[in-house]
N, CA, C and O atoms as CSV, one atom per row, in Angstrom:
chain,resi,resn,atom,element,x,y,z
A,1,UNK,N,N,13.312,-26.760,32.490
A,1,UNK,CA,C,11.990,-26.723,33.071
A,1,UNK,C,C,11.448,-25.296,33.173
A,1,UNK,O,O,10.259,-25.060,32.960
A,2,UNK,N,N,12.343,-24.337,33.506
A,2,UNK,CA,C,11.907,-22.947,33.613
A,2,UNK,C,C,11.419,-22.422,32.266
A,2,UNK,O,O,10.452,-21.663,32.210
A,3,UNK,N,N,12.086,-22.822,31.174
A,3,UNK,CA,C,11.694,-22.362,29.848
A,3,UNK,C,C,10.289,-22.819,29.500
A,3,UNK,O,O,9.521,-22.055,28.915
A,4,UNK,N,N,9.942,-24.035,29.843
A,4,UNK,CA,C,8.610,-24.567,29.540
A,4,UNK,C,C,7.548,-23.805,30.322
A,4,UNK,O,O,6.487,-23.492,29.781
A,5,UNK,N,N,7.819,-23.506,31.575
A,5,UNK,CA,C,6.863,-22.761,32.402
A,5,UNK,C,C,6.663,-21.357,31.826
A,5,UNK,O,O,5.538,-20.862,31.768
A,6,UNK,N,N,7.740,-20.729,31.406
A,6,UNK,CA,C,7.647,-19.380,30.830
A,6,UNK,C,C,6.849,-19.413,29.534
A,6,UNK,O,O,6.019,-18.534,29.301
A,7,UNK,N,N,7.084,-20.410,28.687
A,7,UNK,CA,C,6.353,-20.523,27.426
A,7,UNK,C,C,4.861,-20.708,27.684
A,7,UNK,O,O,4.037,-20.073,27.024
A,8,UNK,N,N,4.501,-21.578,28.644
A,8,UNK,CA,C,3.080,-21.780,28.965
A,8,UNK,C,C,2.453,-20.520,29.544
A,8,UNK,O,O,1.284,-20.237,29.282
A,9,UNK,N,N,3.203,-19.765,30.321
A,9,UNK,CA,C,2.674,-18.526,30.884
A,9,UNK,C,C,2.413,-17.501,29.777
A,9,UNK,O,O,1.399,-16.803,29.793
A,10,UNK,N,N,3.322,-17.420,28.835
A,10,UNK,CA,C,3.132,-16.488,27.712
A,10,UNK,C,C,1.923,-16.899,26.886
A,10,UNK,O,O,1.118,-16.048,26.509
A,11,UNK,N,N,1.782,-18.187,26.597
A,11,UNK,CA,C,0.634,-18.661,25.817
A,11,UNK,C,C,-0.679,-18.410,26.551
A,11,UNK,O,O,-1.682,-18.072,25.924
A,12,UNK,N,N,-0.683,-18.573,27.878
A,12,UNK,CA,C,-1.891,-18.318,28.666
A,12,UNK,C,C,-2.282,-16.841,28.594
A,12,UNK,O,O,-3.459,-16.517,28.438
A,13,UNK,N,N,-1.305,-15.952,28.706
A,13,UNK,CA,C,-1.584,-14.506,28.655
A,13,UNK,C,C,-2.105,-14.119,27.278
A,13,UNK,O,O,-3.064,-13.355,27.169
A,14,UNK,N,N,-1.482,-14.638,26.228
A,14,UNK,CA,C,-1.926,-14.329,24.862
A,14,UNK,C,C,-3.331,-14.840,24.625
A,14,UNK,O,O,-4.145,-14.131,24.034
A,15,UNK,N,N,-3.639,-16.033,25.061
A,15,UNK,CA,C,-4.986,-16.579,24.848
A,15,UNK,C,C,-6.027,-15.798,25.644
A,15,UNK,O,O,-7.182,-15.721,25.224
A,16,UNK,N,N,-5.652,-15.225,26.769
A,16,UNK,CA,C,-6.601,-14.414,27.534
A,16,UNK,C,C,-6.865,-13.079,26.857
A,16,UNK,O,O,-7.946,-12.511,27.013
A,17,UNK,N,N,-5.891,-12.569,26.105
A,17,UNK,CA,C,-6.054,-11.272,25.445
A,17,UNK,C,C,-6.813,-11.360,24.129
A,17,UNK,O,O,-7.440,-10.384,23.718
A,18,UNK,N,N,-6.770,-12.495,23.466
A,18,UNK,CA,C,-7.449,-12.657,22.188
A,18,UNK,C,C,-8.936,-12.879,22.447
A,18,UNK,O,O,-9.303,-13.779,23.202
A,19,UNK,N,N,-9.804,-12.062,21.825
A,19,UNK,CA,C,-11.242,-12.226,22.059
A,19,UNK,C,C,-11.761,-13.512,21.411
A,19,UNK,O,O,-11.245,-13.972,20.392
A,20,UNK,N,N,-12.789,-14.069,22.031
A,20,UNK,CA,C,-13.389,-15.274,21.468
A,20,UNK,C,C,-14.190,-14.922,20.228
A,20,UNK,O,O,-14.463,-13.749,19.974
A,21,UNK,N,N,-14.563,-15.919,19.465
A,21,UNK,CA,C,-15.314,-15.709,18.227
A,21,UNK,C,C,-16.659,-15.048,18.513
A,21,UNK,O,O,-17.119,-14.212,17.736
A,22,UNK,N,N,-17.295,-15.425,19.636
A,22,UNK,CA,C,-18.574,-14.847,20.002
A,22,UNK,C,C,-18.453,-13.345,20.282
A,22,UNK,O,O,-19.312,-12.562,19.877
A,23,UNK,N,N,-17.385,-12.954,20.975
A,23,UNK,CA,C,-17.165,-11.540,21.295
A,23,UNK,C,C,-16.954,-10.725,20.024
A,23,UNK,O,O,-17.472,-9.615,19.900
A,24,UNK,N,N,-16.204,-11.269,19.094
A,24,UNK,CA,C,-15.933,-10.545,17.855
A,24,UNK,C,C,-17.205,-10.376,17.036
A,24,UNK,O,O,-17.436,-9.308,16.469
A,25,UNK,N,N,-18.031,-11.409,16.966
A,25,UNK,CA,C,-19.269,-11.310,16.198
A,25,UNK,C,C,-20.205,-10.269,16.797
A,25,UNK,O,O,-20.843,-9.521,16.056
A,26,UNK,N,N,-20.300,-10.204,18.115
A,26,UNK,CA,C,-21.218,-9.247,18.726
A,26,UNK,C,C,-20.708,-7.821,18.583
A,26,UNK,O,O,-21.517,-6.895,18.522
A,27,UNK,N,N,-19.400,-7.610,18.528
A,27,UNK,CA,C,-18.885,-6.243,18.394
A,27,UNK,C,C,-19.086,-5.708,16.983
A,27,UNK,O,O,-19.116,-4.491,16.795
A,28,UNK,N,N,-19.225,-6.574,15.988
A,28,UNK,CA,C,-19.444,-6.125,14.616
A,28,UNK,C,C,-20.906,-6.243,14.192
A,28,UNK,O,O,-21.219,-6.045,13.018
A,29,UNK,N,N,-21.787,-6.554,15.102
A,29,UNK,CA,C,-23.183,-6.787,14.748
A,29,UNK,C,C,-23.881,-5.508,14.279
A,29,UNK,O,O,-24.753,-5.574,13.414
A,30,UNK,N,N,-23.519,-4.351,14.828
A,30,UNK,CA,C,-24.214,-3.095,14.507
A,30,UNK,C,C,-23.532,-2.311,13.393
A,30,UNK,O,O,-23.898,-1.160,13.151
A,31,UNK,N,N,-22.587,-2.875,12.732
A,31,UNK,CA,C,-21.861,-2.165,11.687
A,31,UNK,C,C,-22.612,-2.309,10.370
A,31,UNK,O,O,-22.954,-3.415,9.951
A,32,UNK,N,N,-22.865,-1.162,9.718
A,32,UNK,CA,C,-23.501,-1.153,8.409
A,32,UNK,C,C,-22.632,-0.355,7.454
A,32,UNK,O,O,-21.983,0.607,7.865
A,33,UNK,N,N,-22.611,-0.737,6.202
A,33,UNK,CA,C,-21.769,-0.068,5.219
A,33,UNK,C,C,-22.192,1.377,5.001
A,33,UNK,O,O,-21.351,2.216,4.680
A,34,UNK,N,N,-23.459,1.684,5.164
A,34,UNK,CA,C,-23.944,3.041,4.987
A,34,UNK,C,C,-23.343,4.023,5.976
A,34,UNK,O,O,-23.285,5.223,5.706
A,35,UNK,N,N,-22.902,3.528,7.106
A,35,UNK,CA,C,-22.292,4.402,8.106
A,35,UNK,C,C,-20.914,4.895,7.675
A,35,UNK,O,O,-20.414,5.874,8.230
A,36,UNK,N,N,-20.298,4.245,6.708
A,36,UNK,CA,C,-18.928,4.579,6.345
A,36,UNK,C,C,-18.776,5.101,4.920
A,36,UNK,O,O,-17.661,5.427,4.513
A,37,UNK,N,N,-19.836,5.188,4.166
A,37,UNK,CA,C,-19.718,5.588,2.776
A,37,UNK,C,C,-19.615,7.090,2.591
A,37,UNK,O,O,-18.998,7.531,1.621
A,38,UNK,N,N,-20.187,7.897,3.471
A,38,UNK,CA,C,-20.224,9.333,3.240
A,38,UNK,C,C,-19.157,10.073,4.038
A,38,UNK,O,O,-18.473,10.938,3.490
A,39,UNK,N,N,-19.004,9.756,5.302
A,39,UNK,CA,C,-18.056,10.481,6.144
A,39,UNK,C,C,-17.407,9.504,7.120
A,39,UNK,O,O,-18.025,8.511,7.503
A,40,UNK,N,N,-16.192,9.769,7.516
A,40,UNK,CA,C,-15.542,8.923,8.513
A,40,UNK,C,C,-16.297,8.978,9.838
A,40,UNK,O,O,-16.904,10.000,10.158
A,41,UNK,N,N,-16.269,7.904,10.603
A,41,UNK,CA,C,-17.031,7.884,11.860
A,41,UNK,C,C,-16.477,8.852,12.903
A,41,UNK,O,O,-17.163,9.140,13.883
A,42,UNK,N,N,-15.276,9.357,12.725
A,42,UNK,CA,C,-14.699,10.273,13.711
A,42,UNK,C,C,-15.182,11.709,13.535
A,42,UNK,O,O,-14.888,12.557,14.379
A,43,UNK,N,N,-15.917,12.005,12.460
A,43,UNK,CA,C,-16.408,13.358,12.204
A,43,UNK,C,C,-17.854,13.452,12.674
A,43,UNK,O,O,-18.695,12.632,12.305
A,44,UNK,N,N,-18.132,14.469,13.498
A,44,UNK,CA,C,-19.469,14.601,14.068
A,44,UNK,C,C,-20.468,15.127,13.040
A,44,UNK,O,O,-21.572,14.593,12.936
A,45,UNK,N,N,-20.107,16.162,12.278
A,45,UNK,CA,C,-21.017,16.710,11.277
A,45,UNK,C,C,-20.399,16.537,9.895
A,45,UNK,O,O,-19.180,16.572,9.732
A,46,UNK,N,N,-21.249,16.353,8.926
A,46,UNK,CA,C,-20.755,16.161,7.561
A,46,UNK,C,C,-20.861,17.460,6.786
A,46,UNK,O,O,-21.827,18.209,6.932
A,47,UNK,N,N,-19.867,17.716,5.967
A,47,UNK,CA,C,-19.806,18.912,5.136
A,47,UNK,C,C,-19.539,18.451,3.717
A,47,UNK,O,O,-18.697,17.575,3.517
A,48,UNK,N,N,-20.226,19.006,2.717
A,48,UNK,CA,C,-19.958,18.582,1.341
A,48,UNK,C,C,-18.539,18.981,0.932
A,48,UNK,O,O,-18.061,20.045,1.326
A,49,UNK,N,N,-17.868,18.149,0.154
A,49,UNK,CA,C,-16.486,18.454,-0.235
A,49,UNK,C,C,-16.425,19.662,-1.159
A,49,UNK,O,O,-17.317,19.876,-1.980
A,50,UNK,N,N,-15.354,20.453,-1.015
A,50,UNK,CA,C,-15.174,21.634,-1.850
A,50,UNK,C,C,-14.185,21.396,-2.976
A,50,UNK,O,O,-14.260,22.060,-4.010
A,51,UNK,N,N,-13.260,20.463,-2.798
A,51,UNK,CA,C,-12.219,20.208,-3.789
A,51,UNK,C,C,-12.121,18.706,-4.014
A,51,UNK,O,O,-12.103,17.921,-3.066
A,52,UNK,N,N,-12.058,18.324,-5.275
A,52,UNK,CA,C,-11.797,16.928,-5.587
A,52,UNK,C,C,-10.616,16.901,-6.548
A,52,UNK,O,O,-10.656,17.537,-7.601
A,53,UNK,N,N,-9.581,16.179,-6.195
A,53,UNK,CA,C,-8.387,16.086,-7.013
A,53,UNK,C,C,-8.277,14.660,-7.527
A,53,UNK,O,O,-8.155,13.714,-6.748
A,54,UNK,N,N,-8.320,14.518,-8.831
A,54,UNK,CA,C,-8.211,13.209,-9.449
A,54,UNK,C,C,-7.038,13.255,-10.419
A,54,UNK,O,O,-7.005,14.082,-11.331
A,55,UNK,N,N,-6.092,12.373,-10.215
A,55,UNK,CA,C,-4.922,12.339,-11.090
A,55,UNK,C,C,-4.729,10.921,-11.598
A,55,UNK,O,O,-4.991,9.944,-10.895
A,56,UNK,N,N,-4.277,10.837,-12.803
A,56,UNK,CA,C,-4.004,9.536,-13.384
A,56,UNK,C,C,-2.844,9.625,-14.352
A,56,UNK,O,O,-2.409,10.718,-14.714
A,57,UNK,N,N,-2.354,8.495,-14.761
A,57,UNK,CA,C,-1.222,8.480,-15.684
A,57,UNK,C,C,-1.619,8.874,-17.103
A,57,UNK,O,O,-0.759,9.199,-17.921
A,58,UNK,N,N,-2.905,8.847,-17.395
A,58,UNK,CA,C,-3.322,9.204,-18.741
A,58,UNK,C,C,-3.309,10.718,-18.956
A,58,UNK,O,O,-3.343,11.175,-20.099
A,59,UNK,N,N,-3.263,11.490,-17.892
A,59,UNK,CA,C,-3.193,12.942,-18.027
A,59,UNK,C,C,-1.754,13.351,-18.296
A,59,UNK,O,O,-0.849,12.530,-18.145
A,60,UNK,N,N,-1.522,14.566,-18.680
A,60,UNK,CA,C,-0.184,14.999,-19.067
A,60,UNK,C,C,0.505,15.802,-17.966
A,60,UNK,O,O,1.312,16.683,-18.263
A,61,UNK,N,N,0.199,15.510,-16.690
A,61,UNK,CA,C,0.835,16.217,-15.590
A,61,UNK,C,C,2.295,15.828,-15.418
A,61,UNK,O,O,3.066,16.580,-14.820
A,62,UNK,N,N,2.686,14.671,-15.930
A,62,UNK,CA,C,4.078,14.252,-15.789
A,62,UNK,C,C,4.928,14.714,-16.975
A,62,UNK,O,O,6.117,14.397,-17.031
A,63,UNK,N,N,4.346,15.455,-17.924
A,63,UNK,CA,C,5.112,16.026,-19.031
A,63,UNK,C,C,5.932,17.203,-18.523
A,63,UNK,O,O,5.733,17.671,-17.402
A,64,UNK,N,N,6.845,17.674,-19.345
A,64,UNK,CA,C,7.698,18.796,-18.945
A,64,UNK,C,C,6.851,20.050,-18.726
A,64,UNK,O,O,5.879,20.301,-19.439
A,65,UNK,N,N,7.249,20.826,-17.723
A,65,UNK,CA,C,6.494,22.037,-17.398
A,65,UNK,C,C,6.745,23.135,-18.415
A,65,UNK,O,O,5.823,23.853,-18.801
A,66,UNK,N,N,7.977,23.265,-18.844
A,66,UNK,CA,C,8.353,24.330,-19.766
A,66,UNK,C,C,8.630,23.699,-21.127
A,66,UNK,O,O,9.764,23.328,-21.432
A,67,UNK,N,N,7.581,23.584,-21.939
A,67,UNK,CA,C,7.728,22.928,-23.237
A,67,UNK,C,C,7.848,23.963,-24.349
A,67,UNK,O,O,7.836,25.165,-24.085
A,68,UNK,N,N,7.961,23.509,-25.559
A,68,UNK,CA,C,8.154,24.393,-26.710
A,68,UNK,C,C,6.841,24.907,-27.293
A,68,UNK,O,O,6.849,25.509,-28.366
A,69,UNK,N,N,5.724,24.687,-26.623
A,69,UNK,CA,C,4.424,25.111,-27.142
A,69,UNK,C,C,3.806,26.199,-26.281
A,69,UNK,O,O,2.583,26.344,-26.264
A,70,UNK,N,N,4.626,26.976,-25.557
A,70,UNK,CA,C,4.074,28.034,-24.723
A,70,UNK,C,C,4.863,29.325,-24.873
A,70,UNK,O,O,6.053,29.323,-25.188
A,71,UNK,N,N,4.169,30.413,-24.639
A,71,UNK,CA,C,4.772,31.744,-24.672
A,71,UNK,C,C,4.891,32.213,-23.227
A,71,UNK,O,O,3.964,32.818,-22.688
A,72,UNK,N,N,6.031,31.935,-22.601
A,72,UNK,CA,C,6.205,32.228,-21.186
A,72,UNK,C,C,6.482,33.697,-20.898
A,72,UNK,O,O,6.114,34.190,-19.832
A,73,UNK,N,N,7.119,34.403,-21.815
A,73,UNK,CA,C,7.464,35.799,-21.557
A,73,UNK,C,C,6.466,36.790,-22.146
A,73,UNK,O,O,6.635,37.997,-21.978
A,74,UNK,N,N,5.441,36.313,-22.824
A,74,UNK,CA,C,4.374,37.168,-23.312
A,74,UNK,C,C,4.738,38.053,-24.500
A,74,UNK,O,O,4.115,39.096,-24.695
A,75,UNK,N,N,5.732,37.663,-25.298
A,75,UNK,CA,C,6.121,38.476,-26.451
A,75,UNK,C,C,5.383,38.096,-27.732
A,75,UNK,O,O,5.657,38.658,-28.792
A,76,UNK,N,N,4.451,37.151,-27.644
A,76,UNK,CA,C,3.671,36.755,-28.811
A,76,UNK,C,C,4.310,35.657,-29.637
A,76,UNK,O,O,3.743,35.256,-30.654
A,77,UNK,N,N,5.463,35.160,-29.239
A,77,UNK,CA,C,6.132,34.067,-29.957
A,77,UNK,C,C,6.367,32.903,-29.003
A,77,UNK,O,O,6.576,33.102,-27.806
A,78,UNK,N,N,6.333,31.702,-29.536
A,78,UNK,CA,C,6.594,30.523,-28.724
A,78,UNK,C,C,8.045,30.530,-28.255
A,78,UNK,O,O,8.954,30.868,-29.013
A,79,UNK,N,N,8.244,30.157,-27.009
A,79,UNK,CA,C,9.592,30.070,-26.451
A,79,UNK,C,C,10.099,28.646,-26.655
A,79,UNK,O,O,9.737,27.735,-25.911
A,80,UNK,N,N,10.929,28.468,-27.655
A,80,UNK,CA,C,11.459,27.151,-28.006
A,80,UNK,C,C,12.809,26.997,-27.337
A,80,UNK,O,O,13.724,27.786,-27.577
A,81,UNK,N,N,12.933,25.975,-26.494
A,81,UNK,CA,C,14.187,25.733,-25.791
A,81,UNK,C,C,14.360,26.648,-24.593
A,81,UNK,O,O,13.454,27.388,-24.212
A,82,UNK,N,N,15.545,26.577,-24.011
A,82,UNK,CA,C,15.863,27.375,-22.824
A,82,UNK,C,C,16.104,28.819,-23.228
A,82,UNK,O,O,16.826,29.091,-24.188
A,83,UNK,N,N,15.504,29.737,-22.502
A,83,UNK,CA,C,15.681,31.158,-22.756
A,83,UNK,C,C,16.123,31.810,-21.441
A,83,UNK,O,O,15.372,31.825,-20.465
A,84,UNK,N,N,17.340,32.344,-21.426
A,84,UNK,CA,C,17.945,32.824,-20.184
A,84,UNK,C,C,17.195,33.996,-19.557
A,84,UNK,O,O,17.269,34.183,-18.343
A,85,UNK,N,N,16.486,34.778,-20.338
A,85,UNK,CA,C,15.786,35.950,-19.803
A,85,UNK,C,C,14.551,35.578,-18.980
A,85,UNK,O,O,14.031,36.417,-18.245
A,86,UNK,N,N,14.079,34.344,-19.092
A,86,UNK,CA,C,12.908,33.881,-18.342
A,86,UNK,C,C,13.386,33.254,-17.033
A,86,UNK,O,O,14.356,32.496,-17.025
A,87,UNK,N,N,12.719,33.565,-15.944
A,87,UNK,CA,C,13.018,32.917,-14.661
A,87,UNK,C,C,12.111,31.705,-14.532
A,87,UNK,O,O,10.893,31.842,-14.409
A,88,UNK,N,N,12.706,30.522,-14.559
A,88,UNK,CA,C,11.965,29.262,-14.454
A,88,UNK,C,C,11.879,28.871,-12.985
A,88,UNK,O,O,12.890,28.839,-12.284
A,89,UNK,N,N,10.669,28.574,-12.524
A,89,UNK,CA,C,10.453,28.217,-11.132
A,89,UNK,C,C,10.503,26.708,-10.971
A,89,UNK,O,O,10.162,25.962,-11.889
A,90,UNK,N,N,10.936,26.264,-9.787
A,90,UNK,CA,C,11.005,24.845,-9.518
A,90,UNK,C,C,11.741,24.570,-8.226
A,90,UNK,O,O,11.787,25.417,-7.333
A,91,UNK,N,N,12.314,23.389,-8.129
A,91,UNK,CA,C,12.990,22.957,-6.905
A,91,UNK,C,C,14.324,23.654,-6.685
A,91,UNK,O,O,14.778,23.755,-5.545
A,92,UNK,N,N,14.953,24.128,-7.725
A,92,UNK,CA,C,16.247,24.791,-7.611
A,92,UNK,C,C,16.055,26.301,-7.537
A,92,UNK,O,O,15.111,26.847,-8.107
A,93,UNK,N,N,16.954,26.964,-6.833
A,93,UNK,CA,C,16.931,28.426,-6.766
A,93,UNK,C,C,17.515,28.966,-8.068
A,93,UNK,O,O,18.660,28.652,-8.393
A,94,UNK,N,N,16.758,29.775,-8.829
A,94,UNK,CA,C,17.260,30.253,-10.124
A,94,UNK,C,C,18.506,31.132,-10.007
A,94,UNK,O,O,19.243,31.288,-10.981
A,95,UNK,N,N,18.747,31.698,-8.844
A,95,UNK,CA,C,19.888,32.596,-8.646
A,95,UNK,C,C,21.020,31.943,-7.860
A,95,UNK,O,O,21.792,32.634,-7.195
A,96,UNK,N,N,21.123,30.633,-7.929
A,96,UNK,CA,C,22.234,29.908,-7.308
A,96,UNK,C,C,22.907,29.026,-8.350
A,96,UNK,O,O,22.283,28.604,-9.323
A,97,UNK,N,N,24.189,28.755,-8.132
A,97,UNK,CA,C,24.963,27.866,-8.993
A,97,UNK,C,C,25.189,26.560,-8.239
A,97,UNK,O,O,25.427,26.570,-7.032
A,98,UNK,N,N,25.115,25.445,-8.946
A,98,UNK,CA,C,25.170,24.120,-8.322
A,98,UNK,C,C,26.312,23.294,-8.896
A,98,UNK,O,O,26.668,23.420,-10.068
A,99,UNK,N,N,26.881,22.442,-8.036
A,99,UNK,CA,C,27.828,21.408,-8.459
A,99,UNK,C,C,27.158,20.063,-8.276
A,99,UNK,O,O,26.379,19.873,-7.342
A,100,UNK,N,N,27.455,19.132,-9.162
A,100,UNK,CA,C,26.946,17.771,-9.053
A,100,UNK,C,C,27.990,16.949,-8.325
A,100,UNK,O,O,29.079,16.727,-8.854
A,101,UNK,N,N,27.679,16.496,-7.126
A,101,UNK,CA,C,28.654,15.768,-6.315
A,101,UNK,C,C,28.131,14.394,-5.946
A,101,UNK,O,O,26.930,14.130,-6.005
A,102,UNK,N,N,29.049,13.529,-5.569
A,102,UNK,CA,C,28.696,12.184,-5.153
A,102,UNK,C,C,28.554,11.245,-6.325
A,102,UNK,O,O,28.745,11.621,-7.481
A,103,UNK,N,N,28.212,10.004,-5.996
A,103,UNK,CA,C,28.001,9.003,-7.043
A,103,UNK,C,C,26.960,8.001,-6.560
A,103,UNK,O,O,26.747,7.834,-5.359
A,104,UNK,N,N,26.333,7.357,-7.493
A,104,UNK,CA,C,25.324,6.347,-7.170
A,104,UNK,C,C,24.133,6.952,-6.442
A,104,UNK,O,O,23.581,7.964,-6.874
A,105,UNK,N,N,23.738,6.325,-5.331
A,105,UNK,CA,C,22.582,6.789,-4.566
A,105,UNK,C,C,22.871,8.092,-3.825
A,105,UNK,O,O,21.937,8.770,-3.399
A,106,UNK,N,N,24.137,8.454,-3.663
A,106,UNK,CA,C,24.495,9.672,-2.934
A,106,UNK,C,C,24.717,10.871,-3.850
A,106,UNK,O,O,25.119,11.930,-3.368
A,107,UNK,N,N,24.472,10.745,-5.133
A,107,UNK,CA,C,24.690,11.842,-6.074
A,107,UNK,C,C,23.601,12.899,-5.906
A,107,UNK,O,O,22.419,12.582,-5.771
A,108,UNK,N,N,24.028,14.163,-5.919
A,108,UNK,CA,C,23.063,15.250,-5.758
A,108,UNK,C,C,23.666,16.565,-6.231
A,108,UNK,O,O,24.882,16.693,-6.380
A,109,UNK,N,N,22.786,17.542,-6.464
A,109,UNK,CA,C,23.205,18.895,-6.802
A,109,UNK,C,C,23.309,19.690,-5.506
A,109,UNK,O,O,22.371,19.721,-4.709
A,110,UNK,N,N,24.461,20.334,-5.301
A,110,UNK,CA,C,24.707,21.099,-4.082
A,110,UNK,C,C,24.958,22.556,-4.473
A,110,UNK,O,O,25.790,22.819,-5.341
A,111,UNK,N,N,24.246,23.521,-3.842
A,111,UNK,CA,C,24.499,24.927,-4.163
A,111,UNK,C,C,25.874,25.353,-3.645
A,111,UNK,O,O,26.246,25.048,-2.513
A,112,UNK,N,N,26.624,26.068,-4.500
A,112,UNK,CA,C,27.971,26.482,-4.112
A,112,UNK,C,C,28.155,27.991,-4.158
A,112,UNK,O,O,29.055,28.510,-3.498
A,113,UNK,N,N,27.335,28.709,-4.912
A,113,UNK,CA,C,27.481,30.163,-4.964
A,113,UNK,C,C,26.166,30.810,-5.383
A,113,UNK,O,O,25.249,30.144,-5.862
A,114,UNK,N,N,26.100,32.113,-5.192
A,114,UNK,CA,C,24.915,32.896,-5.539
A,114,UNK,C,C,25.288,33.831,-6.680
A,114,UNK,O,O,26.404,34.348,-6.729
A,115,UNK,N,N,24.356,34.045,-7.590
A,115,UNK,CA,C,24.585,34.938,-8.724
A,115,UNK,C,C,23.413,35.904,-8.856
A,115,UNK,O,O,22.295,35.582,-8.452
A,116,UNK,N,N,23.657,37.070,-9.410
A,116,UNK,CA,C,22.585,38.043,-9.598
A,116,UNK,C,C,21.987,37.994,-10.994
A,116,UNK,O,O,20.890,38.508,-11.218
A,117,UNK,N,N,22.706,37.373,-11.948
A,117,UNK,CA,C,22.240,37.372,-13.335
A,117,UNK,C,C,21.930,35.972,-13.873
A,117,UNK,O,O,21.701,35.820,-15.073
A,118,UNK,N,N,21.918,34.963,-13.026
A,118,UNK,CA,C,21.597,33.570,-13.368
A,118,UNK,C,C,22.665,32.900,-14.243
A,118,UNK,O,O,22.428,31.804,-14.751
A,119,UNK,N,N,23.826,33.525,-14.430
A,119,UNK,CA,C,24.937,32.902,-15.170
A,119,UNK,C,C,25.876,32.230,-14.180
A,119,UNK,O,O,26.190,32.795,-13.132
A,120,UNK,N,N,26.323,31.028,-14.510
A,120,UNK,CA,C,27.235,30.277,-13.656
A,120,UNK,C,C,28.371,29.743,-14.517
A,120,UNK,O,O,28.138,28.955,-15.433
A,121,UNK,N,N,29.571,30.159,-14.234
A,121,UNK,CA,C,30.735,29.711,-15.013
A,121,UNK,C,C,31.240,28.375,-14.494
A,121,UNK,O,O,31.719,28.290,-13.363
A,122,UNK,N,N,31.139,27.333,-15.308
A,122,UNK,CA,C,31.629,26.010,-14.941
A,122,UNK,C,C,30.754,25.268,-13.953
A,122,UNK,O,O,31.142,24.204,-13.470
A,123,UNK,N,N,29.590,25.798,-13.640
A,123,UNK,CA,C,28.668,25.149,-12.711
A,123,UNK,C,C,27.277,25.129,-13.339
A,123,UNK,O,O,27.023,25.778,-14.354
A,124,UNK,N,N,26.395,24.376,-12.716
A,124,UNK,CA,C,25.027,24.277,-13.216
A,124,UNK,C,C,24.204,25.452,-12.703
A,124,UNK,O,O,24.206,25.734,-11.504
A,125,UNK,N,N,23.507,26.135,-13.593
A,125,UNK,CA,C,22.611,27.216,-13.208
A,125,UNK,C,C,21.314,26.628,-12.656
A,125,UNK,O,O,20.737,25.719,-13.253
A,126,UNK,N,N,20.857,27.151,-11.509
A,126,UNK,CA,C,19.588,26.701,-10.941
A,126,UNK,C,C,18.422,26.992,-11.876
A,126,UNK,O,O,17.455,26.231,-11.924
A,127,UNK,N,N,18.510,28.091,-12.619
A,127,UNK,CA,C,17.463,28.434,-13.579
A,127,UNK,C,C,17.389,27.386,-14.688
A,127,UNK,O,O,16.299,26.963,-15.073
A,128,UNK,N,N,18.549,26.967,-15.201
A,128,UNK,CA,C,18.576,25.939,-16.238
A,128,UNK,C,C,18.093,24.596,-15.697
A,128,UNK,O,O,17.374,23.874,-16.388
A,129,UNK,N,N,18.479,24.256,-14.472
A,129,UNK,CA,C,18.036,22.984,-13.880
A,129,UNK,C,C,16.523,22.967,-13.694
A,129,UNK,O,O,15.898,21.922,-13.869
A,130,UNK,N,N,15.930,24.089,-13.348
A,130,UNK,CA,C,14.467,24.150,-13.248
A,130,UNK,C,C,13.817,23.931,-14.606
A,130,UNK,O,O,12.846,23.182,-14.716
A,131,UNK,N,N,14.347,24.580,-15.645
A,131,UNK,CA,C,13.798,24.387,-16.990
A,131,UNK,C,C,13.920,22.934,-17.425
A,131,UNK,O,O,13.025,22.398,-18.079
A,132,UNK,N,N,15.013,22.307,-17.067
A,132,UNK,CA,C,15.297,20.952,-17.521
A,132,UNK,C,C,14.517,19.890,-16.789
A,132,UNK,O,O,14.115,18.902,-17.404
A,133,UNK,N,N,14.285,20.051,-15.493
A,133,UNK,CA,C,13.797,18.945,-14.677
A,133,UNK,C,C,12.344,19.037,-14.220
A,133,UNK,O,O,11.792,18.022,-13.796
A,134,UNK,N,N,11.713,20.174,-14.282
A,134,UNK,CA,C,10.380,20.314,-13.699
A,134,UNK,C,C,9.294,19.730,-14.593
A,134,UNK,O,O,9.284,19.944,-15.805
A,135,UNK,N,N,8.381,18.987,-13.972
A,135,UNK,CA,C,7.201,18.493,-14.689
A,135,UNK,C,C,6.028,19.406,-14.360
A,135,UNK,O,O,6.127,20.250,-13.469
A,136,UNK,N,N,4.933,19.245,-15.064
A,136,UNK,CA,C,3.754,20.071,-14.805
A,136,UNK,C,C,3.236,19.860,-13.390
A,136,UNK,O,O,2.773,20.803,-12.749
A,137,UNK,N,N,3.312,18.636,-12.905
A,137,UNK,CA,C,2.842,18.343,-11.569
A,137,UNK,C,C,3.708,19.030,-10.524
A,137,UNK,O,O,3.192,19.498,-9.509
A,138,UNK,N,N,5.018,19.099,-10.752
A,138,UNK,CA,C,5.927,19.742,-9.805
A,138,UNK,C,C,5.668,21.233,-9.711
A,138,UNK,O,O,5.651,21.799,-8.618
A,139,UNK,N,N,5.469,21.865,-10.848
A,139,UNK,CA,C,5.277,23.313,-10.854
A,139,UNK,C,C,3.880,23.628,-10.354
A,139,UNK,O,O,3.501,24.797,-10.276
């Protein structure tokens, strides 16, 4: 018997909190689409936009950042493939050496040492990982 009384009390409270159809119609009566097309209602004054960023899959932002059609070091020749003398920027530190640890969803590159010349013996060079993994959008 107590369970039934509790259920009816909960239903009564919920029905009191839900607005009637008449209340909902009157609260939306003054809404016009023109009020929301230019600026959000929370902004008091409108300012024309200064930057518009449009991205799509048809653009080449997801292509490799360091491709074979660019002269990155400015010597007048295309840089084909990885070139150790160039510092490639990206998510990895070019002056750190990384180990690949873990497996499955827990696999990741972990920095294990620092180098001054970007060479890593038996480990992954951060400079090489940047050249290998960065897309145009990332850089």
